C-alpha positions in Angstrom: 122.7 -57.8 36.2 120.5 -55.1 37.6 120.6 -51.8 36.9 120.9 -48.2 39.3 120.6 -45.1 37.6 121.7 -41.7 40.0 120.1 -38.5 38.4 121.7 -35.7 39.7 121.6 -31.9 38.9 124.8 -30.5 40.5 127.0 -32.8 38.4 128.4 -29.4 36.9 127.4 -26.1 38.5 125.0 -25.0 41.9 122.6 -23.5 39.1 121.8 -26.8 37.2 119.0 -27.9 39.7 116.8 -24.4 38.9 117.9 -25.2 35.1 116.0 -28.9 35.9 113.1 -27.0 36.3 112.9 -25.0 33.5 109.3 -25.9 31.5 109.9 -27.7 28.3 106.7 -28.2 26.4 104.7 -28.0 29.3 106.6 -30.2 32.0 109.8 -29.6 34.0 113.4 -30.6 31.9 113.8 -32.8 35.2 110.5 -35.0 34.3 111.2 -35.8 30.5 114.8 -37.0 32.3 113.1 -39.2 34.7 110.2 -40.0 32.2 112.9 -41.4 29.9 114.6 -43.5 31.8 111.5 -45.6 33.5 110.3 -45.9 30.0 113.6 -48.6 29.9 111.6 -51.9 31.6 115.7 -52.7 32.5 116.2 -50.4 34.9 115.3 -51.2 38.4 115.7 -47.6 40.2 116.1 -44.0 39.3 117.2 -42.1 42.3 117.3 -38.5 41.9 119.9 -36.3 44.0 118.2 -33.3 44.7 119.5 -30.0 46.4 117.8 -29.6 49.6 116.3 -25.8 47.9 114.8 -27.8 45.3 113.5 -31.0 46.9 110.0 -30.0 47.0 110.0 -28.6 43.9 111.6 -31.6 42.1 109.1 -33.9 43.9 106.3 -31.7 42.0 108.0 -32.1 39.0 108.5 -36.5 39.5 104.7 -37.1 41.0 103.6 -40.3 39.8 107.0 -41.6 39.3 107.2 -43.4 42.8 107.1 -46.9 42.1 110.7 -46.6 40.2 112.0 -43.7 41.7 113.7 -41.9 44.8 114.0 -38.3 45.4 117.0 -38.1 47.8 117.8 -34.3 49.2 121.5 -33.9 50.2 124.8 -31.7 49.2 126.5 -34.3 47.1 126.1 -37.8 45.3 128.3 -39.5 47.8 125.9 -38.6 50.5 122.8 -39.7 48.1 124.4 -43.1 47.7 125.1 -43.6 51.4 121.0 -43.0 52.1 120.3 -45.4 49.5 122.8 -47.8 49.8 121.3 -50.3 52.1 118.2 -50.8 49.6 120.8 -51.8 46.8 121.3 -55.4 46.9 123.8 -57.8 44.6 126.1 -56.2 42.2 124.2 -53.8 40.0 125.5 -51.5 37.1 125.6 -47.8 38.2 124.4 -45.3 36.2 125.2 -41.3 36.8 123.4 -39.2 34.4 122.9 -35.5 33.8 119.4 -33.9 34.8 120.3 -31.8 32.1 120.6 -34.3 29.2 116.7 -35.1 28.9 116.5 -36.1 25.7 119.3 -38.9 26.2 118.5 -41.9 23.5 117.6 -45.0 25.4 120.0 -47.1 23.2 123.0 -44.8 24.4 122.0 -45.5 28.3 121.5 -49.5 26.9 125.1 -49.1 25.0 126.7 -47.8 28.4 124.9 -50.4 30.9 126.0 -53.1 28.4 129.6 -52.4 28.0 130.0 -52.7 31.7 128.2 -55.7 31.8 130.7 -56.8 29.0 133.8 -56.1 31.3 134.4 -52.2 31.1 135.0 -50.9 35.0 134.3 -47.2 33.7 132.5 -46.2 30.4 131.6 -42.8 29.3 129.8 -42.0 25.8 131.3 -39.4 23.6 130.8 -37.4 20.1 133.9 -36.5 18.0 135.0 -33.1 18.5 133.8 -30.7 15.4 135.5 -27.8 16.5 139.3 -26.8 15.7 140.7 -26.5 18.9 143.5 -23.6 19.4 145.9 -23.5 22.4 146.6 -20.4 24.0 149.2 -19.0 25.9 148.9 -16.3 29.4 148.8 -13.7 26.9 145.9 -15.3 24.9 147.9 -15.8 22.4 147.3 -18.7 19.8 150.5 -21.2 20.2 149.2 -24.2 19.0 146.4 -26.5 17.1 144.8 -29.6 19.5 144.5 -32.5 17.0 140.8 -33.0 17.5 140.9 -36.8 16.1 141.7 -37.5 19.6 139.4 -35.1 20.9 135.8 -36.1 22.3 133.2 -34.2 24.1 131.7 -36.4 27.3 127.9 -37.2 27.7 125.9 -39.0 30.4 124.8 -41.5 31.4 128.4 -42.8 33.0 128.7 -46.5 33.4 130.2 -47.9 36.3 131.0 -50.6 38.3 130.2 -50.6 42.3 134.0 -50.2 43.0 134.5 -48.0 40.0 131.5 -45.7 41.0 132.7 -45.8 44.8 136.0 -44.2 43.7 134.7 -41.7 41.4 132.0 -40.1 44.0 135.1 -40.0 46.3 137.2 -38.0 43.6 135.5 -37.9 40.2 137.8 -38.4 37.1 137.5 -39.6 33.7 140.6 -40.9 33.6 141.0 -44.7 32.1 137.4 -44.6 31.1 136.2 -46.7 28.2 134.3 -44.9 25.3 131.5 -45.4 23.4 129.4 -43.6 21.2 127.1 -40.8 22.2 124.1 -39.2 20.1 123.6 -35.4 19.2 120.1 -35.6 21.4 122.4 -36.0 24.6 122.9 -32.4 25.0 123.1 -30.5 27.7 120.5 -28.1 27.8 121.6 -25.2 29.5 120.4 -21.8 27.4 117.4 -20.4 25.8 118.4 -21.8 22.1 119.1 -25.5 23.8 115.7 -24.9 25.5 114.4 -24.5 22.0 115.9 -27.6 20.4 114.7 -29.6 23.7 111.1 -28.4 22.7 111.6 -29.3 19.2 112.4 -32.8 20.6 110.2 -33.4 23.0 106.9 -32.3 20.6 108.3 -34.9 17.5 108.7 -37.8 20.2 105.2 -36.8 21.3 103.8 -36.6 18.1 105.5 -39.8 17.4 103.5 -41.9 20.0 100.3 -40.4 18.6 
């Protein structure tokens, strides 16, 4: 079963597109994200959903990746899928990956895809909640404590069969998703502190390849 990855920079906020272009070790965060995916030979195609205003900058950041990477400008993931649907044959695993999670380990990506292949229609990598979570009322007064043993933070890539992917594109929801173990390196890079962490991960990875 083949694998198609949709990388999106508008999964959470409109400003994510600009954050995806933030420099990390001399390259855009998006460049690290897509290179990490393309280093995996079992991924057939990476489709990058690019907001119209950033399409040219995205193309410049991904120069040289054209053989297995498509950049599709559009307002939504659904529009991007409609653009490339005719190029997708068979019944592949669909992955949706956050462009800001540039250093998600390859093992995490494979675990998600393998869980879909094993029969789970919708898969989300998660981490246990480390912090104590309090419930407050409208007056901002604490009224209780959530049992964090049942709480998880969700990461990407999200994994889907075709049917569940189309359902998610139409109405995003995590309800009913099967979970697999995520990884701390799969953090979203959204602020200066996280950029410093990303820089350290990038440098460490480069040193390992020397």
